[in-house]
C-alpha positions in Angstrom: 0.0 0.0 0.0 3.1 2.2 0.0 2.4 3.5 3.5 5.1 6.1 4.3 6.1 4.4 7.6 6.5 1.1 5.7 4.5 -2.1 5.2 5.2 -3.3 8.7 6.4 -0.4 10.9 6.4 -2.5 14.1 9.7 -4.0 12.9 11.6 -0.8 12.5 11.8 2.9 11.6 13.7 2.6 8.3 13.1 0.2 5.4 14.2 -0.8 1.9 11.8 -1.2 -1.0 13.1 -4.0 -3.3 12.6 -4.2 -7.1 9.5 -6.2 -8.1 11.7 -9.0 -9.6 12.7 -10.1 -6.1 9.1 -11.2 -5.5 9.7 -14.0 -8.0 12.1 -15.7 -5.5 10.0 -15.1 -2.4 7.3 -16.9 -0.5 4.5 -15.1 1.3 2.2 -15.5 4.3 -0.8 -13.5 5.1 0.0 -12.0 8.5 2.9 -13.2 10.5 4.4 -16.6 9.8 4.9 -17.4 13.5 1.1 -17.8 13.6 1.4 -20.5 10.9 -1.5 -19.1 8.8 -3.1 -21.2 6.1 -2.9 -18.4 3.6 0.5 -18.8 1.9 1.8 -18.3 -1.6 4.4 -17.5 -4.1 4.6 -14.9 -7.0 3.1 -17.6 -9.3 0.6 -18.8 -6.8 -0.8 -15.8 -4.9 -4.5 -16.8 -4.9 -4.9 -17.6 -1.2 -3.3 -14.4 -0.1 -5.3 -12.3 -2.6 -8.5 -14.1 -1.4 -7.6 -13.2 2.2 -7.1 -9.6 1.3 -10.4 -9.4 -0.6 -12.2 -11.1 2.3 -10.8 -8.6 4.8 -11.8 -5.7 2.6 -15.3 -7.2 2.2 -16.0 -8.1 5.8 -14.1 -5.3 7.6 -13.4 -2.7 4.9 -9.8 -2.9 6.0 -6.7 -4.6 4.6 -3.0 -4.5 5.5 -3.3 -1.3 7.6 -5.6 0.5 5.2 -9.0 1.5 6.6 -12.2 2.3 4.7 -11.2 0.0 1.9 -13.8 -1.9 -0.2 -12.8 -4.8 -2.6 -13.0 -2.5 -5.7 -10.9 0.1 -3.9 -8.4 -2.6 -2.9 -8.1 -3.8 -6.5 -7.6 -0.2 -7.7 -4.9 0.4 -5.1 -3.0 -2.8 -6.2 -3.3 -1.7 -9.8 -1.5 1.5 -9.0 1.4 -0.2 -7.2 3.6 0.1 -10.3 3.4 3.9 -10.3 6.2 6.1 -9.1 6.6 6.0 -5.3 5.0 9.1 -3.7 7.1 11.3 -1.4 6.7 9.6 2.1 7.1 12.9 3.9 3.9 14.2 2.3 1.7 11.3 3.6 0.3 10.4 7.0 1.7 7.2 8.5 -0.4 4.1 8.7 0.7 3.2 12.2 0.1 -0.4 11.2 1.4 -2.7 13.9 -0.3 -6.0 13.2 -1.6 -6.4 9.6 0.9 -7.2 6.9 2.0 -9.8 4.3 5.2 -11.4 5.4 7.8 -12.1 2.6 10.6 -14.5 2.9 13.2 -13.8 0.2 15.2 -16.8 -0.9 18.8 -16.1 -1.7 21.0 -13.1 -1.1 19.7 -9.5 -1.3 22.1 -7.2 -3.1 22.1 -3.5 -2.3 23.3 -2.9 -5.9 20.9 -5.2 -7.8 17.8 -5.6 -5.6 17.2 -2.4 -3.7 15.3 0.5 -5.3 14.4 2.8 -2.4 15.6 3.5 1.1 13.1 5.3 3.5 14.6 6.7 6.7 13.2 8.1 9.9 14.1 11.8 10.1 15.3 11.4 13.7 18.5 10.1 12.2 19.3 13.2 10.2 22.8 14.4 11.0 23.6 11.3 13.1 26.2 8.7 12.4 23.5 6.2 11.4 21.9 8.8 9.1 25.2 9.6 7.5 25.9 5.9 6.9 22.5 5.4 5.3 23.0 8.4 3.0 26.4 7.1 1.9 24.9 3.7 1.2 22.2 5.3 -1.0 24.8 7.3 -3.0 27.2 4.3 -3.4 24.5 1.9 -4.7 22.3 4.5 -6.5 19.4 3.9 -4.2 16.7 6.5 -4.0 16.6 8.0 -0.5 13.5 9.4 1.2 12.7 10.6 4.7 9.3 9.9 6.1 7.6 12.2 8.6 8.9 10.3 11.6 7.5 9.8 15.1 8.3 11.9 18.2 6.4 11.7 21.5 6.4 13.8 24.7 7.2 11.7 27.8 4.1 12.9 29.5 2.0 11.6 26.6 3.3 8.0 26.9 0.3 5.9 28.1 0.3 3.3 30.8 -2.3 1.1 29.2 -0.6 0.3 25.9 2.3 -2.2 25.9 2.5 -2.2 29.7 2.7 0.1 32.7 6.5 0.3 32.5 6.4 2.3 29.3 6.3 5.9 30.9 9.2 5.3 33.2 11.3 3.8 30.3 10.5 6.8 28.1 11.5 9.2 30.8 14.8 7.4 31.2 15.9 7.6 27.6 14.2 10.9 26.7 16.0 14.0 25.5 14.3 17.3 26.2 11.4 15.3 27.5 10.8 13.6 24.1 11.5 10.2 22.6 12.1 9.2 19.0 13.5 6.3 17.0 17.1 7.5 17.3 16.9 7.7 21.1 15.5 4.2 21.3 18.4 3.0 19.2 20.9 4.8 21.3 19.4 3.2 24.4 19.8 -0.3 22.8 23.5 0.4 22.1 24.0 1.7 25.7 22.2 -1.4 27.1 24.5 -3.7 25.2 27.7 -1.7 26.1 26.7 -1.2 29.8 24.3 -3.9 30.9 24.9 -3.3 34.6 23.6 0.2 34.3 20.3 -1.2 33.2 20.0 -4.0 35.7 17.4 -2.2 37.7 15.0 -2.9 34.9 15.9 -6.5 34.4 18.2 -8.7 32.2 19.4 -7.5 28.8 16.7 -9.6 26.9 14.0 -8.2 29.2 15.1 -4.6 28.7 15.4 -5.1 24.9 11.9 -6.4 24.9 10.8 -3.2 26.8 12.5 -1.0 24.3 10.9 -2.9 21.4 7.5 -2.3 23.0 8.3 1.4 23.5 8.9 1.6 19.7 5.4 0.2 19.3 4.1 3.0 21.6 6.0 5.6 19.5 4.5 4.3 16.3 1.0 4.3 17.7 1.0 7.7 19.4 4.0 9.6 18.0 3.6 12.9 16.2 5.5 14.0 13.0 9.0 15.4 13.5 9.0 19.1 12.5 11.0 19.9 9.4 10.7 16.3 8.1 9.2 17.2 4.7 12.6 17.6 2.9 13.7 14.7 0.9 16.7 13.7 -1.3 17.7 11.1 -3.7 21.1 10.2 -5.3 
């Protein structure tokens, strides 16, 4: 659906879009494979997944994070998937945490041959990670875009989504009373470098899980980062 925050934002703030040819060596499941869904397919045998999409659109008027979607509208959206990618900074995020088609790519993924687009969270602008991603896009002639990002005030972090520990964790990693994707990533690096400093919150795997859940909170409730509408490409 070309949502600006990606087809499955629960898994990260930045993402690659691959050339369509990669789909020919991929297998797909409707929703997450860990649930072992019956709807599975390949590029040549996509009928079960397409049927599940159409059923969702018919029954719920919803499919893969897109609300208010009837079957004819779904077909029209899919028909337009081959059009040029719209500027992610100009579209609202889907905040889609749970509904996606999982793709398993068989074989290597080449930055030079397989990647068409890189979309980055604007919280990484001017950071080491952001600079590395920009260099990658230039080196491999990958179109680079920035989406609108997510930023959340600490006092707006709820206690009833992803657990009551989320507000205290947000307060701990915040800068200027706000959190964003870059700060969550910095907290992960600090946790791995200095695990003893985080032991009051639990073991390393436990705190990593908390930080992952805090990202879900940021996706669900975060607001766009100001000045994130500027984009670039190689």
